[in-house]
C-alpha positions, 0 to 999 in steps of 0.5 A: 862766860867772858865779858867779850862773849857776853857783849857779843851775845847781847849784841846779837840779841839786840840785833835779832829782836830789832830784826823781828821788829822789822829793822832792815839795818839790823837784818843787814848787820847780822847778814854781814857779821855771819856771812863769811862763817856761813860760807866757810861752813857751807863749803864744808858741806857742799863743793859748789860755792854758788849753791852754798851762796844761794842756800845762805840767801834763802835762809836770810830771805826766810828769816826776813819773810817769817820774822814775826814767827821767829823765837825771841831767845836764840843763839844767832850763830848756832841758829844760822849754821843749823839753818844753812846745814838743813838748807844744804841737806834739802838741796842734797836730797833734791839732787838725789831724788831717790834718797829720801831723808828727813835728817841731815845725816846724808851730808858729808863733811868736806872741810880740810884742816890746815894748821899753819906752820908759822905757829911752830918754832922748831923743825920737829914740831913742824913735822908733827903739825903736818902729821896732825893735819893728816890725822885731823883730815883722816878722822870720820866726817862727824868727828871732824865736823864736831871739832870744827864746830866746837873749836873753830865756830865756837859752839857749845856742846848743846848747840852742836848736839842740836845742829847735828840732830843728836842728844848732848851725850852723843855730841860730847862722845863725838868730840871726846873720840875725836880728841882721843884719836888725835892725842894718841899720836900727838907728841908736839910741844904745843898743846893740841887744843891751842893748835886746833883752836887757833890754826885752821887757816 
């Protein structure tokens, strides 16, 4: 783990435990720190941004209300992403009364990958980047979501497995299949993972 990542985890640990002890400033800092990530992820699962905002507000309201019962050792970002996903799944179930479910499998991943052309230096590679955008967006939803969580949100395979409610091997296989599908077609001069990790917007 890099020193920057260690510091980030430590900062989150301190803020989280201060929040648990009733510190409103730490609560606000965590909200501000992760709000944009949660909005982006929520919008990939629900096309109605106002509903996504409501879900995020509900998640943080519950965190504050039930702060005494929160676990001490959590990866805050993964916990928040998972909580928003579950809240949106609950909203989806409520809006589809006859589709009872206890999992989040009903959610469709709506995010459209769009790697910026300014990452490329020649016309041939630019054309292949357009192809890569298409290949990414044509992947099955679960593969797209796994790649998004891994390379855009920076979650570990363990955290992705927990969030998607599957075991570690299934999450690993999901990522492997997604990358394999892309590598079959990718012939550009820029390494595939560099584009995926750096060029979502």
